[in-house]
N, C-alpha and C positions, 0 to 999 in steps of 0.2 A: 137606650142601650142598657142592658142589665149590668149590675155591679159585677166586676171581676172579668167581664168579657172584653177582649180586645179584638178588633177587626181591622184588617188592612185590605186595600183594594189594589189590584194589579191586573192588567190585561197584557199578557206576555206575547212577544212576536211569534209568527209562524215559523216552523222549522224548515219548511220546504218551499222556498220562493219559486223554485223552478216549476213545481206542480201548479202553483197559482197562476204563473205566467202561461202555462199550457192551457189552463182552463179559460183564461181570458180570450184565447183564440178559438175556443170551441164554438163552431157554428154547425148546426145539424142540417145537412143537405136534404132536400126534398126528393122524393122519387115519384114515378108515375103510379097511377092507380090509387092515389090517396083518397081516403074516405071522407075527410073533413072538407076537402075542396076539390072539385073536379076541374077547376081552372087554375088560377095563380096560387102559388103556395102562400101561406099566411105566416107572417113574422110574429114571433112571441119572445119577449124578454123574461127569462126565468131566473129569479134570484136563488143563490145558494150560499151557505155559510162558509166563507173562506177560512174561518178558524177550524173548520172540521173537514177541510179538503182532503186530508189523508186518512180519514176515518171511514168506517163502514156506512155511515149515513149518506155518503156521497156515491156509493156503489150503484144504487138504482139509477141516478142520473147518467152515469157513465154507460151503463148497460143500455138504457133507453136510446142514447145517442148512437152507440157503436152498432147495435143490432137493428137500427133503422126504425125503431118503434115510433119515435116522433115523426120521422120523415114519412112513414107509411100513412100517417094521419094528415099529411099535407101541411105539417108544421115546420117552419124554419126557425129553430130555437137558438137563441143566443144566451149562453149562460153568463149571468151577471154576478160577480163576487161581491158579497156584502160582509162587512167586517163584524160578524158576530150576531147571535140571536137577538140581542137587544136592539139591533138596527133594522131587522128585516121587515117588520110590519110598517115601520116608519118609511122605509124606502117604497113600499107598496102604496102607502097613503100619498106620498109625494109624486107618484107616477113614474118613479125611476125604473120600475119593473111592472110587468103585467100580472105576473103570478110569482109566488115565492114559497119555498119551503120555510117552515118556521116551527119552533117549539110551541106547543099549544098553550102553555101558561102565559107566554108573552102576548100571543094573539088575544087571549081572553082578557087580559088586563087592558090591552089597547082598545078593544071593542067597548069595554066598560067606560073608557075615557073618551069615546066618541068616534073611534076608527070605523071606517066602512068595510073593514076586512071581514071575511067569512071563510070558513074551512069548506073546501069542495072535494078534496081527495085525501085519503088517508096515506100517511107516510110510514116510516119506521115507527112502530107502535109501542110495543112493550120493551123499551130499551133496557139493556142490562148495564148497570154501572157498578163496577167492583171497587170496594175500598181497599186500596193497595198501600201497604206500609213498608218502611225500611226493614231489611232482614232482621235487625236486632229487636224489632217490636213484635213480640210474640202474641199478645192479646190486645183487645180493644182497651182494656184498663191501662195498658202501657202508654196510651196516648194522652194521659192526663198531663196538662201543662205543655203539650207538644203543639206544633203547628200543623193544622189540617186545612188543605185547600178545599174551597167550595166554589160553586158557580154563583150567578146573580141570585138575589133573595127569592124571587118567585119561581125559580127553576126547580123542577122536580129532582134534578141532580142534587141541589142543595138540600131540599126537603128530605130526600131519601138518606143522604149522608147523615144529617142530624138525627133522623129516626133510627138509623142503625146504631149510632153512638148512644142514643138514649136507651135503646133496647138493651144495651150492655152496661147501663148504669152511668154513662157520662152525660152530664147536663150542660147546657149553655154556660160558659164561664169556666168549665173544667178544662177546656182546651182553647188554644188560639186559632183564629181563622184568617185566611187570606182569600179574597175573591179573585179567581182566575178563570176567565172565560175560554173554554176550549179544552177538550181532553188531551190533545197533543201538548198544549201549553202547560197543563197541570203535570203531565208526564215529565216535561223539562224540569219543573220545580222539584219533583221527586228525585230525578236522576242527578241533579246538582247537589242534593243533600239539604237544600233549603227547607223543603217541606218534609214533614215526617210521615204523612199519609195523604193520599189524594184519591178522589173517585175517577176511575178511568173506564172508558168504553173500549170497544174492540177495534183493532187488535191489541192496543197498548196494554190492557190488563193481562192478557195471556203472555205477551212478550216479557213483561216485568216479572211475572210469576216464574217463568222459565230462567230468569236471571237470578233467582233466589230471593226476590222480594216476596212479601207475605200478603196473602189475601185474607182480609178479616171478615168479609161478608159481601153481599151484593144487594142491589136494589130490589130484586125479586122477593127477598125475604120480608120486605115491608111494603112494597108496592107491586103486587102480583098481576095487576090488570089495568093498564093505562093506554091512552092514545096520546103518545108523547109528541109526535111530529105530524104535521098536516101540510098540505099545499093550500095556500090561501090566495084569494083574489079579492078585488073590491066588488061589493055587491052590484054597484051601479055599472061597472065595467062588464061584469059577467052577464048582466041582464041584456046588454046590447051586443054581446059576443058569445051567445050561447053555443053555437056550433063549435067554436074554438075550445071552450071549456070542456065540452063533451069529448072532443077529439083528444084533448090532453088527458082526460080521465081514461079513455081507451088505451092510450099509449102507456100509461102507468100500469093499467091492468095487465097488458101484455108483458111489461117489464117484470112485475112481481111474480107472474106465473112462470116466466123464464127462470128467475132466480130460484124458485122452489123446485123446479123439475130436476130430479136426480140425473137425468140424461145430460144436463148441462153443467154438472158439478165441476168437471175439469176446467171448462171454459171460465166459469165464475171464479174458481180458485185462482186462475192465472190473472184475472182482472184484479182480484183483491191483492195479490202479490205486487202487481204493477202500481196500483194506486196507493196502497198503504205502506209499501216497503217491507211488509212482513214476509217471513219465509213461507214456502209452500206448506210446511208442516203446521205453522201457526194459522194460515188461511183455512186449511181443512179443519182445524180445531174450532175455529170460529163458526164454520158452517155446521159442524156437529153440534155445537152449543145451541145454535138457533133452531135446528130442524130435527134433532134426534135426542129427545122428543121435540116436537114442535112447541116452542115456548111463546109463540105469538109475537116474536120480535118483528118479523116482517108480515105485512098484511098478505092475504091470499091473492087479492087482485085490486088493491087500492081502496078497499072499503074503509069506512070510518067506524070504529068501535065506539058506539054512542055511550055504552056503559063505562068504557075506559075514559072517555072524555068527561063524563059526569064525575068520575073519580078524581080527575085532575081538579075540577071545580071544587069538590069537597076538600081536597088537600089544601088548596089555596085558601079556602075559608077557614080551615082549622089552624092554618099558620098565620092567620090575620092579614093575608096579602090581598084579600078582597072582602068587601063588607057583606054582612048578612042582612036580610035573607039572601040566600044564594040564588043566582040567576039560573033559569032553566037551560039545559044543554042546547036546546033548539035555537037559542039566541045566537049561537056561534057557528051554526052549521047550515048549509043548504045542500040537501041530498039530491035535488032534482037532476043534477048533471051526472052523478054516479048512476042514478036510476035510469036515465036516458041511455047511458052506455051499457046498461045491463049488469052493473057491478055491485049494486047495493040492494 
């Protein structure tokens, strides 16, 4: 640890236990005419980040279930809550889930340590994290000596936050940090007054801005092209369950196309309001941020941005989180399932 730098670790509780309980009971029913299986439906355990259950990252899973995109592919999907991004690949490796969403930095690090995980579908890609500060903090320079929340060390949320501060002249040691996993949990720290500034995803960043908190910048200023989230499986499992992985890819392809279609804007807005607790006005502001113009936050149809994933590897290398020489991006991706589904 560098001189003058203080770091604390804290994983704060979720704000909405009711939503997590609801997700525990989500089972996606199958319908007739499924493309993945013409006989019995196929059960699939799909991991999701329980710490982000109220954020935009969970909207694709909700839409895929409610609109029957999983079921149409002959998949009976059980959503399995996993307590944070640091646990998701571990759950996959242990066989607790068949597939899981995960932030790509954690998957990359896990694979380098021997995990059998591999990215097969692209998730929320070019995520936007805003650095939101207390109303009385007018500039980044005002954060000197203050407490700034970050995520886990390899997370691009942490890296982008440090890069934003560095861009404005604040180096490690000029501010205190606390490790808090989950946008909602960091929002709690800011709302309580404990944290002076925190990186927030949507809709929390927009909600706080409208309450008078100050936005000091966002991740797109320093990380304009990433593949932040992916759906991962075990290579060995995927090889023996190829039709299932292809079916899952098709389901997500339908989901992301639905999210992008302007004709569905009202329905998507209602879903965001219900899941995140944001107002309709904030929900529409989120969709405008994502799609007008298109900032690459959501994939077009579940494709994996290989250049964006390579950028994640480069960022991890530059931050000293993985050793050089840097591994090739192909080590962490298997595109055959997206290609079979006609999505890559």
